[in-house]
C-alpha positions in Angstrom: -36.1 33.3 -26.3 -39.7 34.1 -27.3 -38.5 35.0 -30.8 -36.7 31.7 -31.1 -39.8 29.9 -29.9 -42.0 31.6 -32.5 -39.6 30.9 -35.3 -39.3 27.2 -34.2 -43.1 26.9 -34.1 -43.5 28.3 -37.7 -40.6 26.3 -39.1 -41.1 22.9 -37.4 -44.9 23.1 -36.9 -47.1 22.6 -33.9 -47.3 18.8 -34.5 -43.5 18.0 -34.2 -42.5 20.8 -31.8 -42.9 18.7 -28.6 -40.7 15.9 -30.0 -38.0 18.3 -31.1 -38.1 20.1 -27.7 -37.7 16.8 -25.9 -34.8 15.8 -28.1 -33.1 19.2 -27.7 -33.6 18.9 -23.9 -32.0 15.4 -23.8 -29.1 16.5 -26.0 -28.6 19.6 -23.9 -28.6 17.4 -20.7 -26.1 15.0 -22.2 -23.9 17.9 -23.1 -24.1 19.3 -19.6 -23.3 15.9 -18.0 -20.3 15.5 -20.4 -19.0 18.9 -19.5 -19.4 18.2 -15.8 -17.5 14.9 -16.2 -14.7 16.6 -18.0 -14.5 19.3 -15.3 -14.4 16.7 -12.5 -11.8 14.7 -14.3 -9.6 17.8 -14.7 -10.1 18.8 -11.0 -9.1 15.2 -10.0 -6.0 15.4 -12.1 -5.1 18.7 -10.5 -5.6 17.4 -7.0 -3.5 14.3 -7.8 -0.7 16.5 -9.1 -0.9 18.5 -5.9 -0.9 15.4 -3.8 2.1 14.0 -5.7 3.9 17.2 -5.2 3.1 17.2 -1.5 4.2 13.6 -1.2 7.5 14.4 -2.8 8.0 17.3 -0.4 7.2 15.2 2.6 9.6 12.4 1.4 12.4 15.0 0.8 11.8 16.4 4.3 11.8 12.8 5.8 15.1 12.0 4.0 16.7 15.3 5.3 15.6 14.4 8.9 16.9 10.8 8.5 20.2 12.1 7.2 20.6 14.6 10.0 19.8 11.9 12.6 22.2 9.5 11.0 24.9 12.1 11.0 24.2 13.0 14.7 24.3 9.3 15.6 27.6 8.8 13.8 29.2 11.8 15.5 28.0 10.6 18.9 29.3 7.1 18.2 32.7 8.5 17.2 32.8 10.6 20.3 31.9 7.7 22.5 34.4 5.4 20.8 37.2 8.0 21.1 36.3 8.5 24.8 36.1 4.8 25.5 39.5 4.1 24.0 41.0 7.2 25.7 41.9 9.1 22.6 40.6 12.5 24.0 43.5 13.4 26.3 43.7 10.2 28.3 40.6 10.7 30.5 38.1 8.0 29.5 34.7 7.5 31.0 35.9 4.9 33.5 39.0 6.4 34.8 39.3 6.3 38.6 38.6 10.0 39.4 35.3 9.8 37.4 34.2 6.6 39.2 34.7 8.3 42.6 32.8 11.3 41.4 30.0 9.1 40.1 29.7 7.3 43.4 29.5 10.6 45.3 26.9 11.8 42.8 24.9 8.6 43.3 24.9 8.9 47.1 23.9 12.6 46.8 21.0 11.6 44.5 19.8 9.0 46.9 19.9 11.4 49.8 18.0 14.0 47.8 15.4 11.5 46.6 14.8 10.4 50.2 14.4 14.0 51.3 11.8 14.6 48.5 9.8 11.5 49.1 9.6 11.6 52.9 6.3 12.5 54.6 7.8 15.1 57.0 7.9 18.8 56.1 11.3 20.3 55.4 11.1 22.8 58.3 10.6 19.9 60.8 13.5 17.9 59.3 15.8 21.0 59.5 14.8 21.7 63.0 14.9 18.3 64.5 17.1 16.4 62.0 15.1 13.1 62.2 11.8 11.6 63.3 11.5 11.6 67.1 8.5 9.3 67.5 7.7 6.8 64.9 4.4 5.0 65.3 2.9 2.4 63.0 -0.7 2.8 61.7 -2.1 0.0 63.8 -0.4 1.4 67.0 -1.9 4.8 66.2 -5.3 3.3 65.8 -5.0 1.4 69.1 -3.9 4.5 70.9 -6.9 6.5 69.8 -9.5 3.8 69.9 -12.4 4.4 72.3 -12.2 2.0 75.1 -15.4 0.4 76.4 -16.3 1.3 79.9 -17.2 -1.4 82.3 -20.8 -1.7 83.4 -21.4 -0.2 86.8 -23.4 -2.3 89.0 -25.6 -1.1 91.9 -24.8 -4.1 94.1 
């Protein structure tokens, strides 16, 4: 670098060297900016290509899922239609034995739900079978309320 500087000083001269250095610096800066712009443009294009490829992959996957769902819905619809019209051996959904089984199942469900949502523990229900003494909240408060004592007079 020093050798290039000495040769430039001899060839150009000390009078014009600062102008030439400024011009060379500005040209070098322009070249760097141009190269950086080209690099950023190339990287943007590469990213866009990757995004397009990713978008295509996602669309293909979505179409596959949509097709599988449509196929499953069609199969289920065919099964339901065949069962509704009694084409699967004569036992449709609403045949009398199934209605009876459904009513028994519904009663059993209600009984189990009542057993789950009740406030008594299961061991007490099993031992006694039902509530023995049912008392409302206001009756319970009245029973345990402190009763005022009458004033005792000396006379």
